Backbone as numpy.savetxt, mean C-alpha at the origin, in Angstrom:
# Nx Ny Nz CAx CAy CAz Cx Cy Cz
27.41 -61.44 35.96 26.58 -60.23 35.96 27.44 -58.98 35.96
28.54 -59.01 36.73 29.42 -57.86 36.78 30.03 -57.58 35.41
30.41 -58.70 34.70 31.00 -58.52 33.36 29.99 -57.90 32.39
28.76 -58.42 32.48 27.71 -57.90 31.59 27.47 -56.42 31.85
27.43 -56.05 33.12 27.21 -54.64 33.47 28.34 -53.77 32.98
29.58 -54.30 33.11 30.74 -53.54 32.66 30.71 -53.34 31.16
30.33 -54.38 30.43 30.26 -54.28 28.96 29.24 -53.24 28.53
28.08 -53.22 29.22 27.02 -52.26 28.88 27.51 -50.83 29.10
28.18 -50.61 30.25 28.70 -49.27 30.56 29.69 -48.81 29.51
30.59 -49.72 29.13 31.60 -49.39 28.12 30.95 -49.06 26.78
29.95 -49.88 26.41 29.26 -49.64 25.12 28.54 -48.30 25.11
27.86 -47.99 26.23 27.17 -46.70 26.33 28.15 -45.55 26.22
29.31 -45.72 26.88 30.33 -44.67 26.82 30.84 -44.46 25.42
31.10 -45.58 24.73 31.60 -45.49 23.35 30.57 -44.81 22.44
29.29 -45.20 22.60 28.22 -44.60 21.78 28.10 -43.11 22.05
28.27 -42.73 23.33 28.18 -41.30 23.68 29.28 -40.51 23.02
30.50 -41.07 23.08 31.64 -40.39 22.44 31.41 -40.26 20.94
30.90 -41.36 20.33 30.63 -41.34 18.89 29.59 -40.28 18.54
28.53 -40.17 19.38 27.46 -39.19 19.11 27.98 -37.76 19.21
28.78 -37.50 20.25 29.34 -36.15 20.44 30.26 -35.80 19.28
31.12 -36.79 18.90 32.05 -36.56 17.79 31.30 -36.27 16.50
30.22 -36.99 16.28 29.41 -36.83 15.07 28.79 -35.45 15.02
28.24 -35.00 16.16 27.62 -33.67 16.21 28.63 -32.59 15.95
29.81 -32.72 16.59 30.87 -31.73 16.41 31.30 -31.67 14.96
31.42 -32.87 14.36 31.85 -32.92 12.96 30.80 -32.37 12.00
29.50 -32.49 12.36 28.44 -32.01 11.47 28.33 -30.50 11.47
28.54 -29.89 12.59 28.25 -28.46 12.76 28.94 -27.56 11.75
30.27 -27.67 11.58 30.92 -26.77 10.63 30.55 -27.03 9.19
30.05 -28.24 8.89 29.69 -28.56 7.51 28.26 -28.14 7.19
27.34 -28.32 8.15 25.92 -28.05 7.90 25.60 -26.57 7.88
26.21 -25.79 8.78 25.88 -24.37 8.89 26.21 -23.59 7.62
27.39 -23.81 7.01 27.67 -23.10 5.75 26.64 -23.42 4.67
26.20 -24.70 4.62 25.19 -25.07 3.63 23.91 -24.27 3.85
23.49 -24.14 5.13 22.28 -23.38 5.46 22.46 -21.91 5.11
23.66 -21.39 5.39 23.94 -19.99 5.08 23.87 -19.74 3.59
24.39 -20.68 2.80 24.35 -20.56 1.34 22.91 -20.57 0.85
22.07 -21.45 1.42 20.67 -21.53 1.03 19.94 -20.22 1.32
20.17 -19.65 2.51 19.54 -18.38 2.88 20.01 -17.27 1.95
21.31 -17.27 1.67 21.87 -16.25 0.79 21.25 -16.31 -0.59
21.08 -17.55 -1.09 20.48 -17.72 -2.41 19.04 -17.21 -2.41
18.31 -17.48 -1.32 16.92 -17.04 -1.23 16.84 -15.52 -1.25
17.73 -14.87 -0.53 17.72 -13.41 -0.46 18.15 -12.79 -1.78
18.98 -13.49 -2.53 19.51 -12.94 -3.76 18.72 -13.37 -5.00
17.52 -13.87 -4.77 16.68 -14.29 -5.89 16.51 -13.15 -6.90
16.64 -13.46 -8.15 16.61 -12.45 -9.19 15.25 -11.79 -9.31
15.25 -10.45 -9.38 14.02 -9.69 -9.56 13.67 -9.69 -11.05
12.45 -10.07 -11.38 12.04 -10.17 -12.77 11.78 -8.79 -13.37
12.17 -8.63 -14.63 11.90 -7.38 -15.35 10.51 -7.46 -15.96
9.64 -6.55 -15.55 8.26 -6.56 -16.02 8.15 -5.85 -17.36
7.25 -6.35 -18.22 7.13 -5.81 -19.58 5.83 -5.02 -19.77
5.23 -4.57 -18.71 4.00 -3.80 -18.79 4.16 -2.54 -19.63
3.07 -2.09 -20.22 3.08 -0.83 -20.97 2.96 0.37 -20.04
2.73 0.15 -18.75 2.67 1.24 -17.77 4.05 1.88 -17.63
4.07 3.13 -17.16 5.36 3.83 -17.00 6.22 3.18 -15.93
5.59 2.64 -14.88 6.34 1.99 -13.81 5.45 0.94 -13.15
6.09 -0.11 -12.61 5.32 -1.18 -11.97 6.19 -1.95 -11.00
5.53 -2.56 -10.01 6.23 -3.34 -8.99 5.33 -4.46 -8.51
5.92 -5.62 -8.21 5.23 -6.68 -7.48 6.07 -7.02 -6.26
5.47 -6.93 -5.08 6.15 -7.20 -3.82 5.48 -8.37 -3.11
6.28 -9.36 -2.69 5.77 -10.47 -1.90 5.72 -10.03 -0.44
4.53 -9.89 0.11 4.38 -9.41 1.48 4.88 -10.42 2.50
4.82 -11.69 2.19 5.22 -12.73 3.14 6.73 -12.74 3.37
7.49 -12.44 2.33 8.95 -12.47 2.43 9.57 -11.07 2.45
8.76 -10.06 2.07 9.30 -8.71 1.95 10.15 -8.53 0.72
10.09 -9.49 -0.19 10.97 -9.49 -1.36 10.30 -8.86 -2.57
11.06 -8.04 -3.26 10.64 -7.49 -4.54 10.80 -8.59 -5.59
9.70 -8.98 -6.24 9.78 -10.09 -7.19 9.68 -9.64 -8.64
9.27 -8.40 -8.88 9.20 -7.89 -10.24 9.17 -6.38 -10.24
9.80 -5.77 -11.24 9.81 -4.31 -11.29 10.05 -3.80 -12.71
9.54 -2.62 -12.97 9.86 -1.85 -14.17 9.95 -0.39 -13.76
11.09 0.22 -14.02 11.26 1.64 -13.74 10.84 1.97 -12.30
11.22 1.11 -11.37 10.69 1.18 -10.02 11.16 2.32 -9.16
12.25 3.00 -9.55 12.82 4.04 -8.69 12.50 5.47 -9.13
11.82 5.63 -10.27 11.53 6.98 -10.76 10.30 7.55 -10.08
10.39 8.74 -9.46 9.22 9.36 -8.86 8.21 9.78 -9.93
6.95 9.43 -9.71 5.86 9.78 -10.62 4.66 10.24 -9.80
3.77 10.98 -10.44 2.55 11.42 -9.76 1.70 10.21 -9.38
1.18 10.20 -8.15 0.41 9.05 -7.67 -1.06 9.35 -7.45
-1.47 10.60 -7.64 -2.88 11.00 -7.54 -3.52 10.46 -6.26
-4.68 9.82 -6.38 -5.45 9.42 -5.19 -4.89 8.22 -4.43
-3.83 7.60 -4.93 -3.14 6.61 -4.11 -2.67 7.26 -2.81
-2.50 8.58 -2.86 -2.13 9.36 -1.67 -3.08 9.14 -0.51
-4.33 8.83 -0.81 -5.34 8.69 0.24 -5.06 7.49 1.16
-4.22 6.56 0.73 -3.80 5.48 1.62 -3.06 6.06 2.83
-2.17 7.03 2.58 -1.45 7.66 3.68 -2.38 8.50 4.54
-3.32 9.18 3.91 -4.30 9.97 4.67 -5.14 9.04 5.55
-5.54 7.90 5.00 -6.29 6.93 5.78 -5.49 6.40 6.95
-4.23 6.09 6.70 -3.36 5.59 7.77 -3.24 6.61 8.90
-2.96 7.85 8.57 -2.78 8.87 9.59 -4.08 9.17 10.33
-5.21 9.03 9.63 -6.50 9.19 10.29 -6.70 8.12 11.35
-6.40 6.88 11.01 -6.53 5.78 11.96 -5.56 5.94 13.13
-4.41 6.54 12.88 -3.41 6.75 13.92 -3.77 7.91 14.85
-4.36 8.97 14.30 -4.49 10.22 15.04 -5.90 10.54 15.54
-6.93 9.99 14.92 -8.30 10.37 15.26 -9.13 9.17 15.69
-10.16 9.45 16.48 -11.16 8.43 16.82 -12.25 8.46 15.76
-12.77 7.31 15.41 -13.76 7.23 14.33 -15.06 7.95 14.68
-15.28 8.23 15.96 -16.51 8.93 16.38 -16.31 10.43 16.49
-15.09 10.91 16.28 -14.84 12.35 16.30 -15.68 13.03 15.22
-16.20 14.22 15.53 -17.00 14.97 14.57 -16.14 16.07 13.93
-16.26 16.20 12.61 -15.44 17.14 11.84 -16.34 18.07 11.04
-16.04 19.36 11.13 -16.75 20.36 10.32 -15.80 20.84 9.23
-16.08 20.53 7.98 -15.16 20.92 6.89 -15.14 22.44 6.69
-14.00 22.93 6.23 -13.86 24.36 5.97 -14.64 24.74 4.71
-14.87 26.05 4.55 -15.57 26.55 3.36 -14.78 26.20 2.10
-13.44 26.22 2.20 -12.61 25.89 1.04 -12.74 24.42 0.67
-12.83 23.55 1.67 -12.99 22.12 1.41 -14.31 21.84 0.71
-15.36 22.52 1.15 -16.67 22.38 0.51 -16.59 22.83 -0.95
-15.84 23.91 -1.19 -15.68 24.44 -2.55 -14.96 23.42 -3.45
-13.95 22.74 -2.90 -13.23 21.70 -3.66 -14.20 20.60 -4.08
-15.11 20.25 -3.18 -16.08 19.20 -3.47 -17.08 19.58 -4.55
-17.18 20.86 -4.86 -18.12 21.32 -5.88 -17.51 21.32 -7.28
-16.19 21.05 -7.36 -15.55 21.00 -8.67 -16.03 19.77 -9.44
-16.57 19.93 -10.64 -17.17 18.79 -11.36 -16.19 17.70 -11.75
-14.91 18.04 -11.92 -13.93 17.04 -12.36 -13.28 16.28 -11.20
-13.61 16.67 -9.97 -13.01 16.02 -8.81 -14.02 15.13 -8.10
-13.62 13.90 -7.79 -14.49 13.00 -7.04 -14.78 13.59 -5.67
-16.05 13.58 -5.30 -16.43 14.18 -4.02 -17.69 13.51 -3.50
-18.03 13.79 -2.22 -19.21 13.15 -1.65 -20.53 13.80 -2.11
-20.78 15.10 -2.13 -20.00 16.21 -1.59 -20.41 16.55 -0.16
-19.67 17.50 0.43 -19.95 17.93 1.80 -20.75 19.22 1.79
-21.46 19.47 2.89 -22.28 20.67 3.03 -21.64 21.63 4.03
-21.69 22.92 3.71 -21.15 23.93 4.61 -21.96 23.97 5.91
-21.24 24.06 7.03 -21.90 24.15 8.32 -22.33 22.83 8.92
-22.11 21.72 8.21 -22.50 20.39 8.70 -21.29 19.68 9.27
-21.49 18.92 10.35 -20.41 18.12 10.91 -20.60 16.65 10.51
-19.48 15.97 10.37 -19.49 14.58 9.91 -18.61 13.72 10.81
-19.01 12.44 10.95 -18.19 11.49 11.70 -16.89 11.22 10.94
-15.81 11.13 11.70 -14.52 10.81 11.10 -14.58 9.50 10.32
-15.24 8.49 10.90 -15.34 7.19 10.23 -16.04 7.27 8.89
-17.07 8.12 8.80 -17.79 8.28 7.53 -16.92 8.97 6.49
-16.17 9.98 6.92 -15.27 10.68 6.00 -14.15 9.75 5.53
-13.66 8.92 6.43 -12.61 7.97 6.07 -13.11 6.98 5.03
-14.30 6.45 5.25 -14.89 5.53 4.26 -15.06 6.20 2.91
-15.52 7.44 2.92 -15.72 8.17 1.66 -14.39 8.39 0.93
-13.34 8.70 1.69 -12.03 8.95 1.08 -11.43 7.69 0.50
-11.55 6.57 1.21 -10.91 5.33 0.77 -11.77 4.51 -0.18
-13.08 4.51 0.02 -13.97 3.66 -0.78 -14.49 4.37 -2.03
-14.67 5.69 -1.94 -15.21 6.46 -3.06 -14.19 7.43 -3.64
-13.01 7.49 -3.01 -11.95 8.42 -3.40 -12.41 9.87 -3.37
-13.24 10.21 -2.39 -13.77 11.56 -2.25 -12.66 12.52 -1.81
-12.34 13.48 -2.67 -11.26 14.42 -2.38 -11.61 15.35 -1.23
-12.86 15.82 -1.19 -13.24 16.73 -0.12 -13.16 16.04 1.24
-13.52 14.77 1.31 -13.44 14.03 2.56 -11.98 13.89 3.02
-11.08 13.59 2.07 -9.66 13.45 2.41 -9.08 14.77 2.90
-9.44 15.88 2.24 -8.94 17.19 2.65 -9.44 17.54 4.05
-10.70 17.24 4.33 -11.27 17.51 5.65 -10.53 16.73 6.73
-10.17 15.50 6.45 -9.43 14.69 7.42 -8.04 15.27 7.67
-7.35 15.64 6.60 -6.02 16.22 6.74 -6.04 17.51 7.55
-7.04 18.37 7.28 -7.17 19.62 8.04 -7.43 19.35 9.51
-8.26 18.35 9.79 -8.59 18.03 11.18 -7.35 17.52 11.94
-6.53 16.75 11.28 -5.34 16.19 11.93 -4.28 17.25 12.17
-4.03 18.09 11.18 -2.88 19.00 11.26 -3.22 20.48 11.25
-4.46 20.84 10.93 -4.84 22.25 10.93 -4.75 22.91 9.58
-3.95 22.38 8.67 -3.84 22.91 7.31 -3.21 21.85 6.43
-3.34 22.02 5.11 -2.74 21.05 4.19 -1.22 21.15 4.19
-0.69 22.34 4.39 0.77 22.49 4.44 1.36 21.71 5.61
0.72 21.80 6.76 1.22 21.07 7.94 0.97 19.57 7.80
-0.15 19.21 7.16 -0.42 17.78 6.96 0.60 17.18 6.00
0.99 17.93 4.97 2.01 17.45 4.03 3.33 17.20 4.75
3.67 18.06 5.71 4.89 17.86 6.50 4.79 16.59 7.35
3.60 16.33 7.90 3.40 15.11 8.69 3.53 13.87 7.80
2.99 13.93 6.60 3.12 12.81 5.67 4.60 12.55 5.35
5.33 13.62 5.12 6.76 13.51 4.80 7.53 12.88 5.96
7.27 13.36 7.17 7.97 12.84 8.35 7.64 11.36 8.58
6.40 10.99 8.30 5.98 9.60 8.52 6.68 8.64 7.58
6.71 8.95 6.30 7.33 8.01 5.35 8.85 7.98 5.49
9.44 9.04 6.00 10.88 9.01 6.24 11.25 7.95 7.27
10.35 7.71 8.22 10.57 6.66 9.22 10.59 5.28 8.58
10.00 5.16 7.40 9.95 3.89 6.68 11.01 3.82 5.58
11.98 4.74 5.63 13.08 4.77 4.67 12.58 5.00 3.25
11.55 5.83 3.13 11.02 6.22 1.82 11.54 7.62 1.51
12.28 7.74 0.41 12.99 8.99 0.12 12.51 9.73 -1.12
11.65 9.10 -1.92 11.23 9.75 -3.17 9.92 10.52 -3.04
9.28 10.45 -1.88 7.95 11.04 -1.73 7.99 12.57 -1.69
7.04 13.18 -2.40 6.77 14.61 -2.31 5.28 14.78 -2.08
4.93 15.46 -1.00 3.52 15.60 -0.61 3.09 17.06 -0.66
1.88 17.30 -1.17 1.33 18.66 -1.24 -0.05 18.76 -0.58
-0.80 17.65 -0.57 -2.12 17.66 0.08 -2.58 16.24 0.36
-3.65 16.14 1.12 -4.14 14.84 1.59 -4.86 14.03 0.53
-5.28 14.69 -0.56 -6.11 14.01 -1.56 -5.34 13.51 -2.77
-4.21 14.15 -3.07 -3.46 13.79 -4.26 -3.86 14.57 -5.49
-4.63 15.66 -5.30 -5.02 16.50 -6.43 -3.93 17.54 -6.69
-4.00 18.20 -7.87 -3.01 19.22 -8.20 -3.09 20.39 -7.22
-1.98 21.07 -7.06 -1.92 22.19 -6.12 -2.93 23.28 -6.47
-3.12 23.55 -7.78 -4.06 24.61 -8.16 -5.51 24.19 -7.98
-5.77 22.90 -7.77 -7.13 22.44 -7.49 -7.49 22.57 -6.02
-6.53 23.01 -5.22 -6.76 23.18 -3.78 -7.43 24.50 -3.44
-7.81 25.26 -4.46 -8.50 26.53 -4.26 -7.67 27.47 -3.38
-8.20 27.87 -2.24 -7.52 28.85 -1.37 -6.56 28.21 -0.38
-6.40 26.91 -0.45 -5.53 26.21 0.50 -4.30 25.63 -0.20
-3.85 26.31 -1.26 -2.66 25.87 -1.96 -1.43 26.00 -1.06
-0.46 25.11 -1.29 0.81 25.24 -0.59 1.77 26.03 -1.47
2.93 26.37 -0.92 3.91 27.15 -1.66 4.65 26.25 -2.64
4.02 26.04 -3.78 4.56 25.15 -4.81 3.92 25.53 -6.14
4.48 25.06 -7.28 3.86 25.36 -8.58 2.41 24.87 -8.64
1.61 25.50 -9.47 0.20 25.13 -9.58 0.00 23.68 -10.01
0.89 23.18 -10.85 0.73 21.81 -11.35 1.41 20.76 -10.48
1.88 21.15 -9.30 2.54 20.19 -8.39 1.55 19.13 -7.92
1.98 17.88 -7.93 1.17 16.76 -7.45 2.01 15.89 -6.54
1.36 15.16 -5.65 2.05 14.19 -4.82 2.77 13.18 -5.71
4.02 12.87 -5.36 4.83 11.98 -6.19 5.56 10.95 -5.34
5.86 9.81 -5.97 6.60 8.75 -5.31 6.99 7.71 -6.35
8.05 6.99 -6.10 8.42 5.89 -7.01 7.52 4.69 -6.75
7.44 3.79 -7.72 6.61 2.60 -7.58 7.10 1.71 -6.44
8.43 1.59 -6.30 8.97 0.79 -5.20 8.58 1.39 -3.85
8.65 2.72 -3.75 8.29 3.36 -2.48 6.79 3.29 -2.20
5.98 3.31 -3.25 4.53 3.11 -3.05 4.28 1.73 -2.45
4.99 0.72 -2.96 4.85 -0.64 -2.43 5.32 -0.71 -0.98
6.45 -0.06 -0.68 6.96 -0.05 0.69 5.99 0.67 1.63
5.46 1.80 1.19 4.49 2.54 1.99 3.25 1.70 2.26
2.75 1.06 1.23 1.54 0.24 1.36 1.76 -0.90 2.35
2.92 -1.54 2.26 3.23 -2.65 3.17 3.29 -2.16 4.62
3.89 -1.00 4.83 3.97 -0.44 6.19 2.59 -0.08 6.73
1.74 0.46 5.88 0.38 0.81 6.28 -0.40 -0.44 6.68
-0.30 -1.49 5.86 -0.99 -2.75 6.18 -0.44 -3.38 7.45
0.84 -3.23 7.67 1.49 -3.80 8.85 1.04 -3.10 10.13
1.00 -1.77 10.11 0.72 -1.00 11.32 -0.76 -0.72 11.53
-1.54 -0.71 10.45 -2.98 -0.49 10.55 -3.70 -1.50 9.67
-3.68 -2.78 10.05 -4.29 -3.83 9.21 -5.78 -3.66 9.00
-6.45 -2.89 9.88 -7.90 -2.70 9.72 -8.23 -1.92 8.45
-7.25 -1.26 7.86 -7.52 -0.48 6.65 -7.94 -1.37 5.49
-7.49 -2.64 5.49 -7.85 -3.55 4.42 -9.35 -3.86 4.43
-9.94 -3.89 5.63 -11.38 -4.14 5.74 -12.18 -2.96 5.19
-11.65 -1.76 5.36 -12.31 -0.56 4.82 -12.22 -0.56 3.30
-11.04 -0.85 2.79 -10.82 -0.84 1.34 -11.59 -1.95 0.62
-11.83 -3.06 1.31 -12.40 -4.23 0.66 -13.91 -4.31 0.69
-14.60 -3.18 0.76 -16.07 -3.16 0.74 -16.57 -2.85 -0.68
-17.57 -3.59 -1.13 -18.08 -3.39 -2.50 -19.08 -2.24 -2.59
-19.62 -1.79 -1.44 -20.52 -0.63 -1.43 -20.06 0.34 -0.35
-20.51 1.58 -0.47 -20.16 2.59 0.52 -21.37 3.49 0.75
-21.65 3.76 2.00 -22.79 4.60 2.36 -22.31 5.89 3.02
-22.78 7.01 2.49 -22.44 8.31 3.07 -23.68 9.19 3.08
-23.98 9.75 4.24 -25.10 10.68 4.38 -26.41 10.06 3.87
-26.57 8.76 4.11 -27.81 8.09 3.76 -27.87 7.54 2.34
-26.84 7.79 1.55 -26.80 7.30 0.16 -25.78 6.18 0.02
-26.22 5.05 -0.53 -25.34 3.90 -0.75 -25.03 3.77 -2.23
-23.76 3.57 -2.54 -23.36 3.40 -3.94 -22.21 2.39 -4.03
-21.95 1.94 -5.25 -20.85 1.00 -5.46 -19.53 1.67 -5.15
-18.65 0.95 -4.49 -17.33 1.48 -4.15 -16.34 1.24 -5.28
-15.16 1.86 -5.16 -14.09 1.60 -6.13 -13.68 0.13 -6.12
-13.77 -0.51 -4.95 -13.39 -1.91 -4.85 -14.28 -2.81 -5.71
-15.53 -2.41 -5.90 -16.43 -3.23 -6.73 -15.88 -3.34 -8.15
-15.23 -2.28 -8.65 -14.62 -2.32 -9.98 -13.47 -3.31 -10.02
-12.64 -3.25 -8.98 -11.49 -4.18 -8.89 -11.99 -5.62 -8.79
-12.95 -5.83 -7.92 -13.45 -7.17 -7.67 -14.13 -7.76 -8.91
-14.88 -6.93 -9.63 -15.55 -7.39 -10.85 -14.54 -7.89 -11.88
-13.41 -7.20 -11.98 -12.39 -7.59 -12.96 -11.63 -8.82 -12.50
-11.10 -8.79 -11.29 -10.19 -9.85 -10.87 -10.90 -11.13 -10.43
-12.20 -11.06 -10.23 -12.95 -12.29 -9.93 -12.97 -13.22 -11.14
-12.64 -12.69 -12.31 -12.57 -13.50 -13.53 -11.16 -14.03 -13.77
-10.25 -13.79 -12.82 -8.86 -14.26 -12.95 -8.55 -15.22 -11.81
-7.33 -15.71 -11.77 -6.91 -16.62 -10.70 -6.40 -15.88 -9.47
-6.41 -14.54 -9.50 -5.89 -13.75 -8.39 -7.04 -13.17 -7.56
-6.94 -13.31 -6.25 -7.97 -12.77 -5.36 -7.54 -11.38 -4.89
-8.28 -10.37 -5.28 -7.99 -9.02 -4.81 -8.71 -8.79 -3.49
-7.98 -8.30 -2.49 -8.56 -8.08 -1.16 -8.72 -6.60 -0.83
-8.16 -5.75 -1.67 -8.27 -4.31 -1.46 -7.37 -3.59 -2.44
-7.45 -2.28 -2.44 -6.59 -1.50 -3.33 -7.02 -0.06 -3.39
-6.25 0.74 -4.13 -6.58 2.16 -4.28 -6.21 2.61 -5.68
-7.19 3.20 -6.35 -6.98 3.78 -7.67 -6.45 5.20 -7.54
-5.67 5.62 -8.53 -5.22 7.00 -8.61 -5.42 7.49 -10.03
-6.26 8.51 -10.20 -6.61 8.98 -11.54 -6.47 10.49 -11.61
-5.74 10.96 -12.60 -5.65 12.40 -12.86 -5.30 12.63 -14.32
-5.54 13.84 -14.79 -5.24 14.17 -16.19 -3.74 14.03 -16.45
-2.93 14.48 -15.49 -1.47 14.46 -15.65 -0.90 13.05 -15.58
-1.39 12.25 -14.64 -0.79 10.94 -14.39 -1.54 9.79 -15.05
-2.67 10.08 -15.68 -3.46 9.00 -16.25 -4.07 8.16 -15.14
-4.04 6.84 -15.29 -4.66 5.96 -14.31 -3.59 5.06 -13.68
-3.62 5.00 -12.33 -2.66 4.20 -11.57 -3.42 3.36 -10.55
-2.72 2.36 -9.99 -3.42 1.44 -9.09 -2.42 0.72 -8.19
-2.72 0.68 -6.89 -2.00 -0.20 -5.97 -3.01 -1.24 -5.49
-2.65 -2.52 -5.61 -3.57 -3.59 -5.27 -2.98 -4.56 -4.27
-3.86 -5.19 -3.50 -3.46 -6.19 -2.52 -4.10 -7.52 -2.93
-3.26 -8.54 -3.11 -3.72 -9.79 -3.70 -3.28 -11.01 -2.89
-4.08 -12.07 -3.01 -3.73 -13.39 -2.49 -3.71 -14.36 -3.66
-2.64 -15.17 -3.72 -2.53 -16.17 -4.79 -1.70 -17.34 -4.26
-2.29 -18.53 -4.27 -1.63 -19.74 -3.77 -1.08 -19.52 -2.36
-1.90 -18.94 -1.51 -1.60 -18.69 -0.09 -0.49 -17.67 0.14
-0.06 -17.00 -0.91 0.91 -15.92 -0.77 0.20 -14.58 -0.94
0.78 -13.53 -0.34 0.17 -12.21 -0.35 1.09 -11.22 -1.08
0.49 -10.45 -1.96 1.28 -9.55 -2.80 0.73 -8.12 -2.78
1.65 -7.17 -2.94 1.30 -5.78 -3.23 1.72 -5.52 -4.67
0.82 -5.00 -5.47 1.16 -4.62 -6.84 1.02 -3.10 -6.98
1.89 -2.53 -7.78 1.81 -1.10 -8.09 1.95 -0.92 -9.59
1.00 -0.22 -10.18 1.06 0.15 -11.60 0.83 1.65 -11.68
1.80 2.38 -12.19 1.70 3.83 -12.31 1.64 4.24 -13.77
0.67 5.10 -14.08 0.50 5.68 -15.41 0.30 4.59 -16.46
-0.73 3.78 -16.25 -0.99 2.66 -17.16 -1.50 3.13 -18.52
-2.28 4.18 -18.51 -2.86 4.66 -19.77 -3.46 6.04 -19.54
-4.24 6.49 -20.50 -4.83 7.81 -20.43 -5.88 7.91 -19.31
-6.20 9.13 -19.01 -7.16 9.47 -17.96 -8.45 8.65 -18.09
-8.84 8.03 -16.99 -10.10 7.30 -16.84 -10.16 5.92 -17.52
-9.08 5.46 -18.12 -9.11 4.14 -18.74 -8.80 3.08 -17.68
-9.79 2.79 -16.84 -9.59 1.87 -15.73 -9.28 0.46 -16.19
-9.85 0.06 -17.31 -9.61 -1.29 -17.83 -8.11 -1.52 -18.05
-7.41 -0.47 -18.48 -5.97 -0.60 -18.76 -5.19 -0.90 -17.49
-5.52 -0.24 -16.39 -4.74 -0.43 -15.17 -4.97 -1.81 -14.56
-6.17 -2.33 -14.69 -6.43 -3.69 -14.21 -5.77 -4.72 -15.12
-5.82 -4.47 -16.42 -5.17 -5.37 -17.39 -3.67 -5.45 -17.13
-3.04 -4.29 -16.90 -1.59 -4.28 -16.67 -1.23 -4.87 -15.32
-2.11 -4.75 -14.35 -1.86 -5.39 -13.05 -1.86 -6.91 -13.20
-2.83 -7.42 -13.94 -2.87 -8.87 -14.20 -1.62 -9.30 -14.96
-1.19 -8.49 -15.90 -0.01 -8.82 -16.69 1.23 -8.98 -15.79
1.44 -8.04 -14.86 2.64 -8.11 -14.03 2.56 -9.25 -13.02
1.35 -9.58 -12.57 1.20 -10.74 -11.70 1.53 -12.03 -12.47
1.05 -12.12 -13.70 1.36 -13.28 -14.53 2.87 -13.45 -14.71
3.56 -12.34 -14.88 5.00 -12.39 -15.13 5.82 -12.67 -13.88
5.33 -12.19 -12.72 6.16 -12.22 -11.51 5.89 -13.40 -10.59
4.65 -13.90 -10.57 4.33 -14.95 -9.59 3.93 -16.26 -10.26
């Protein structure tokens, strides 16, 4: 019995030494392999997109990786895509039950026939939540301006807040003039010290980065953007999302939200949020075609998704 016990102890000791030696020998060989794999994943080639739009980007939200781009670093006018930042700052700074009385100038902006508006009435107060829905779901310029004024007191100060906010996200191409994304001369009496044709600008890559940060810090914004109808002051109408949903429901990509940007200068642009094969993407298409050609911006968004994912 003593011999048997001694043999067992010796065998266990030998096996232990073998196991320790094996682990030690594996470590320096396995770790470099893992490091190489991670390095390869991070260095995955970014696809060149062939869209007819002036600029475009596809960003994988799950990995933070840029998977496709065209002219991604050039600053371009972003029009009402600006309202994503206005929506974010509203959620950060105001309570949805706060009451806001728009200025006479804001009401005047809403009366311009070429500008999307709710419109607002002089002397009437509105819930912040209702104005936010109008700005994001209907792209109402007067609602966005009213929110910016309420947060900062003027469009000039709100533009400075927008600039300071995106700088924290390492966004360097942004130029902000107002909360709505309309031209400076369309701001009536609330113009900032800039040329009349000045518009909010940003590169496509920075639009994607901004959008990702907004979704990360204020995820509830996606629920606001993803409504097919919008009700304001007792009137219900189809939202901008209904246009996106109608188009992409015929494709393999699930759109969960987005923001259109339309102006005479910039044509039609779009930032979209998509799910495909359990992955989540941000797409940006800037200046897809002429003013109001919404079909073009959705077509080009599908094109870049086809190419990148």
